[in-house]
C-alpha positions in Angstrom: 45.8 59.5 -63.5 42.9 60.7 -64.8 39.4 58.4 -65.1 36.1 59.4 -67.9 33.1 57.5 -66.6 30.4 57.6 -68.9 26.9 57.0 -67.0 25.6 53.9 -69.1 22.4 53.5 -66.4 20.0 56.1 -64.9 19.1 56.2 -61.1 15.8 54.9 -60.6 13.2 55.4 -57.7 11.2 52.6 -56.2 8.4 51.1 -57.7 6.4 47.7 -56.7 5.4 45.9 -59.4 2.9 42.9 -58.9 4.6 39.6 -58.5 8.1 41.2 -59.1 10.9 40.2 -57.2 12.6 43.6 -56.8 10.8 46.6 -55.8 13.4 48.7 -58.2 13.0 49.2 -61.6 16.1 50.5 -64.2 15.5 52.5 -67.4 18.2 50.6 -69.3 19.3 47.3 -69.2 20.1 44.9 -66.2 23.8 44.9 -64.9 25.3 42.2 -66.4 28.8 41.0 -66.9 29.4 38.5 -69.7 33.0 38.5 -69.3 35.1 36.8 -66.1 35.5 40.1 -64.3 33.7 43.2 -64.1 33.5 46.8 -62.6 31.2 48.9 -61.4 32.1 52.8 -60.9 30.2 55.4 -59.1 30.7 58.9 -58.8 29.1 60.1 -55.5 29.4 64.0 -54.6 31.4 64.5 -51.7 29.1 65.6 -49.2 26.9 62.2 -49.4 29.9 60.2 -49.2 28.4 59.0 -45.9 24.9 58.4 -47.1 26.5 56.1 -50.7 28.5 54.1 -47.9 25.2 53.1 -45.4 24.1 52.5 -48.9 27.4 49.6 -49.9 26.7 48.7 -45.9 23.4 47.5 -46.3 24.4 45.7 -49.9 27.0 44.0 -48.0 25.0 42.8 -45.4 22.0 42.0 -48.2 24.8 39.6 -49.6 26.7 38.3 -46.5 23.5 37.2 -45.2 21.7 35.6 -48.4 20.6 32.2 -48.4 20.2 32.3 -52.5 22.8 30.6 -54.5 22.7 34.0 -57.2 24.1 36.0 -54.4 26.1 33.9 -52.6 28.4 33.3 -56.0 27.9 37.3 -56.5 29.1 37.9 -52.8 32.5 35.9 -53.5 33.6 38.1 -56.1 32.2 41.6 -55.2 35.0 44.1 -53.3 34.0 47.4 -52.8 36.7 50.3 -53.3 36.7 54.1 -52.7 39.5 55.9 -55.3 41.9 58.0 -53.1 41.8 60.4 -55.8 39.4 62.9 -56.8 36.8 61.8 -59.3 35.5 63.7 -62.1 33.9 67.7 -60.8 35.7 66.7 -57.4 32.8 64.1 -56.7 34.4 60.9 -55.2 34.7 57.8 -57.3 33.8 54.2 -55.9 34.7 51.0 -57.3 33.1 47.6 -57.6 35.3 45.4 -58.6 33.9 41.7 -59.8 36.7 39.0 -59.6 35.2 36.5 -60.7 31.8 38.2 -62.0 29.2 35.6 -62.6 28.0 35.6 -66.0 24.6 36.4 -66.7 23.6 37.7 -62.9 22.0 40.9 -62.2 24.7 43.3 -60.2 21.9 46.0 -60.0 21.6 47.3 -56.5 18.4 47.8 -56.0 18.0 43.9 -57.2 20.3 42.5 -54.5 18.9 44.8 -51.8 15.6 43.9 -52.8 16.2 40.3 -52.8 17.2 40.8 -48.8 13.7 42.4 -47.4 10.3 42.8 -48.0 9.9 46.0 -46.2 9.1 48.4 -48.7 9.1 51.6 -46.4 12.7 50.6 -45.5 14.1 49.8 -48.8 12.9 53.2 -50.0 14.8 55.3 -47.3 18.2 53.3 -48.5 17.5 53.7 -52.0 16.8 57.0 -51.6 20.5 57.0 -50.0 21.3 55.9 -54.0 19.7 58.5 -55.9 20.2 61.2 -53.1 24.2 60.3 -53.6 25.6 59.6 -56.8 25.9 62.2 -59.8 24.7 60.4 -62.5 24.5 56.6 -61.7 27.2 54.0 -62.9 29.7 52.7 -65.5 29.9 49.1 -66.1 33.0 47.7 -67.7 33.9 43.8 -68.6 37.3 43.0 -68.4 39.0 40.1 -69.6 42.2 38.8 -69.5 45.4 39.8 -72.3 46.4 36.1 -73.6 50.0 35.9 -74.0 51.2 36.7 -77.7 52.6 34.2 -79.6 55.8 33.1 -79.8 58.5 35.0 -82.0 59.7 32.6 -84.6 63.5 31.1 -84.0 65.9 32.8 -86.1 65.8 32.4 -89.9 62.5 30.7 -89.6 60.0 32.4 -91.5 56.9 33.5 -89.4 54.1 31.3 -89.5 56.1 28.4 -91.3 55.2 25.3 -89.8 57.9 23.5 -87.1 59.8 20.5 -88.7 59.3 17.1 -87.0 62.1 15.5 -85.0 63.9 13.6 -87.7 63.6 10.0 -87.0 66.4 8.2 -85.6 
């Protein structure tokens, strides 16, 4: 099985904005899902997996301890996985499954981390774990269920023909 990971967002450095809730900004759109299920793929340098897993641990702790209803809802469906097979360029592939995803909520790791702490120095150190470990950021996929196909017509019926009403006694 091969995965092709196309980076769809960039790593960014933490910045402080007046009045902003988050210490982290991204050069691209927020990490939001529009479908019932979502995936985030992160390719990590093989020699930096422990750093990335420390970052994941910080994200989990933030989600678990949050009193923010949006983060609590996100935490219920957020699952963290590490692929057994090597990723592109001998990287290690980490997959975050959001099932269910909370539509419209920002799953950006920096935003989640900064929502749980006001310690700028500590957040910058944790964020360095991310920026120094990933190969090119992450990729986001929105997943929708495949509907069941329409029933096949019975023998002798034309496809799309109306079904006759049962005869009245």
